[in-house]
N, C-alpha and C positions, 0 to 999 in steps of 0.2 A: 502493500500498500504507501510506501514510499514514493512521495512526488520528485524529490529534489536529492541530492547528494552532499548539499551543503547548505547550512543557513540563508534563508530568502528574507527579508526582513519584510518585503509587499507580500510572498504568498504562505506565512505562517499559519494563517486562519485557516489556510485550506486542510491543512495539518488536524488542525481543532478539528475542522469538521470529519475529517473523516473517523476520527476516534469518536467523537460524536455518535455519526450514524453505527460504526462497528459496534458499539454501546447499544443501541435504540434495537438494531438487528438480535444482538442478544437477546435480550430484552423480549422483542418478538416472540423468536426462536425459544424462549424457554417457557414464554406465557401460554403458547399453543403447545409444547410439549405436556405440561400441566392439566392443561385443558382434554387434550386427548386421551391423557391417559386415565383421566376420571370416566371421561364414555368407555375405553377400552375394559376398565376394572368394573365397571357398569353393565356392560354385556359378558361377561365373564363370569363374574358371580350367578348367575341363574345357570349355565353350562357345569359351573363345579359342582353347582347344590343339585342339579339334575344328576350328576356323575355319583356323587355321595348316595341320594338315594337309591338309584335303580344302578350300578357300574355295569351291565349286560348292556343297556342300551345308550350309554356315555357316548357324546363325542369326543371320541379318541382323536382324532387328528387333529382338532383344535386344542386339546388338553394337552399332546406331545407337542404341539408349537409352542405353547405358553412357556416352557421352559427353554427348550433350545434357543427360542429367540430371544430372550433374555441375556444367555450367555455367548453367542453371536454377539448383540450389541455391546455387553459388557467388556468383550474382550477387543473389539474394534475401539472403545471409548480407552481403554488402558493404553493401547498402541497410540492413538492420539494425544494421551496426555506424556505418555515418556517420552514422544519423539517433539513435544513443544518443548518440556521439562530439561529435556540433552540440548537441544539449541540454547535455551533460555539460559541455564548454566555457561555453555562456552562464550556465550554471548558477556556475559557477568564479567566471567575469568576474566576475558581479553580487557574490557574494562577495568576491571581492576586493577589489572598488570599495567595498563598503558597509563595508569594514574600514577602508581608505584614510581615507574618509569620516570616520569616527567618532575615527579618528588625529588627524588634520588639525582635530577640533573643540577640542583642546585643552582637554575636561571629561571629568568622570566617564560611564563608559558608561549609558545608562538600562537598566529592565528590558526595556522592549520590545524595545529593540535586540538585547539578550541572548536574548531569545526569539526575534526574526528570525533570528539567526543560530543560532540551536539549530535551529530548524524547517529552514532551508536546508541545514546540515550532515545532517542525518537524511537529507533530500531527494535530496542528492548520494548519500549512503551506499547509497540504496536503490536510487535508478538504477544506479550503477555497478553494483551487485549485480545487480540485473535484464538486463543487458546481454549478459552471455555466456549464457543462456539465451535471449535473442532472437534473437544472433547464433548459437547451435547450431541452434534449432528447425528450417530450413530443411531441412539436412543430416538431421539426426534423424527430420523426418518422411519424407523419401525413403528414408533406408535402412532404417527399420524397415516400410517398406509394401515396398521388394524383398526383405529379409530373407524376408517369409510369402507374397509370390507366389512367390520362388525355392524355396521348400520343396516346393513338389509338381513341379518341373520334375527 
């Protein structure tokens, strides 16, 4: 999402708008996931109840999908989480090493160094802001699909 590679006093507001857009998108995705989850649970409770009362006539394909779908979505979310966490860790470590290197030089920090730190800081914030939506995406995709599919049952 980075629009520029160096600080621009004229276009800084575009990067702020990008962050607000990401936050709004995350809010929308989260609220849609929560709403769809409630619909899915509401649609599946009668299926589970019917299976408890009469196991021989239970909707076994639907019941077996309940557990497998959750495991697949959970593993995809974990993969997204650790991918984002790993890249964030590398960026933050590089950032701190850069700052320590500048400190140890015992001279005034140059303009290019300030731009480099600024760019990396913006990238860290953008990656952190986007990580939540990447983790939520597998759950969101599955839950909203299930809500649409179960509407007809």
